[in-house]
N, C-alpha and C positions, 0 to 999 in steps of 0.2 A: 839297351836299345829296345824299341817297341815296334810292333806291327799294327797299324791301324786297320781295323776290320770293317768299319762303317759306323755311322752316327758318332757316339762318344766312346766307342769301345776300342781299346787297344790291349794287346797282350804282350807279355815279355817274349822277346825273340827266342830265348833259351827254353821256353816252355812249349814251343810249337813242335808237335810230332809230325804233322802232315797237313797239307791243304788238298782238298779233294773236290772234284766236279760232282755236284749232287746228282745230276742226271745220269752220268756214266757209272759212278760208284754205287748208286742205289739199285742198279740192275742185279747186283749180287745179293743173294739171300743172306749171306753172312753180314754184309754191310747194313742191310735193312734191319737185321736182328740187333746189331750193335747200336744203331740209332734209336731203335725202339726201346732197348734197355736203358740207354742213356737218358731218353726222355722220361721214362717211368721213374728213373732214379733222380730226376730233377737236375741233371747235369747239362741240359741243352739251354743255350742262351741265343735268342734271336736278336740280331743286331739291327734289324730293319723291319719296317712294316710291309715292305715289298716282298715279292716272291723270291725265296733264296735260290742262288745259283751255285753256291759252294758251301762247304763246311770245313772248319779248321778244328783239328783235335789238338788240345793242349794238355800238358801234364805239369802240375805244380805239386809241391810237397803235400798240400792239403787234399787235392782231388784232381781227377781228370775231367776236363770240360770240353764240350762240343759247342762251337759257335757257328750259327747259320748266318751267312752273309749274302747280301744282294750282289756283291761283286763277283765277277768271274775269276777263275783261277789265274788267268794270265795277268790280270790287274794286281792280284795279291802277290804274284811272283815278282812283278816289277817293284812293288812296294817292299817286298822282303829283301830284294837286292839293295835298295837304298837304305834299308834298316840294318844291313850287314848280316843277313841270315845266310 
């Protein structure tokens, strides 16, 4: 099963580690550092041209990825329930 994050981007449900509200989570220095390192490492994928509201951290055998989504966390949560997460 897959979780649709926006545009044409979907991730495997088994790879999702967490879905986070960007405004709330980025208040933490640790989270900001994690996102900065992920961006410098080329692991951040923006799934929309709009301002992101959430980010999804995924882990696959090849790498950990961070997906910035224009959807809020409640929308992604509803989608995850229909995807069987």
